[in-house]
N, C-alpha and C positions, 0 to 999 in steps of 0.2 A: 600501467597495464592497459592494454587495448583489447576489445572484444568485438568480433565481427557479428553482425546481426544473424539471427537464427542459429547461433552456436550454443546458446544457453539451454540447459535442461529444465523443463517445466516439472513441477511437482504439486500435488494437491495438498493444500494446507488444511482446508475444511471443505465440507460438501459444497460444490459450486464455486470454489475459490482456488485458483491456481497461481503459483509464483514461479517466475523465471528470474533468477539472480543474473543481472546483466553484467555487472562489474563491481569490484570492491577494491579498496586499498587498506591502509593501516587505520584510517579514521572514519571512512564512510563506506556505505554499501548502497547500490542502486538496484532496485528490482521492478519488474513489470508484473502487475497483478491483473488477472482476468477474472471478473466476478460475474457470475450468471445472475440474470434478473431474478429477484426474490431471495437470493442468498444473503446471509447476514454474518457480520463479524461481531461476536458478542462483546459486551462491555469488558474492557481490560485496560491496563496501563503497563508501561515499561519505562526504563530509564532513558531510552533513546529519543533524541529529537527526531521528528518525522516530518519531512517536507515532501509535498507531492504536487502533481499536476494531472488533471483529468484529460485523457486523450480522447475518449469517446464514452458515451453513456451518461448515466446520472446516478449519484449516490446521495443518500440522506445520512449525514453524520449527526451523532449526538456526542457533543464534546462538553464534558463537565456539566451536563444537564441542558445545554443550549443546542437547538436543532438548526442545522444548516444544510440546504440542498446545494450540491455542486454539480456542474455540468461542463461540457466541452470548453476547455481553455481556462477553467477556474483552477486556482492553486491554493495551497494551505501550508502552514507550518505549525505543528503541534509540539509544545515543549514536553520534555520527558516528565513522567510522573502524573500526567493528566489522564483521567479516565475518559475513554471514548469508545464508540461503537459505530457501525455503519451498516446500511441496508441498501442493496442494489435495486433501484427503481427501474433500471433498464440493464441489458447486458453492458458491461462496463470494462474499460481498460484504463488503468492508472499507472503512472511511474512514480515511485517513491524512493527517497534517499533517507537513510538512517545514519545517525551519528550518536555515539560511536557505532562501529560495525555490530550488527546483530549476528552473533555467532550461530544462532539457530537458523539463519537464512543463508549461511554459506553453502556453496555447492558441495 
């Protein structure tokens, strides 16, 4: 599957947090998240492995009780089942890949 830029539809997941599903296959899904400064993703977990890269901005992650600030160019991989949350310290854009596919993120 190929997807041309600017063809994905953005939707609001939470206040100040928008997702555009970029592309997906049978085993992975890639999405772009735009997170407004001050917005927060509450503590949660899911069975999906979550791999990401910071395109712009700055996030403060809390992963299983450990705090990590990530900024432009930083990347991460969170195993499934681990509790995590994040807060945008600046307007932020990240790209994340989920495996298996997050059905709730399908267009």
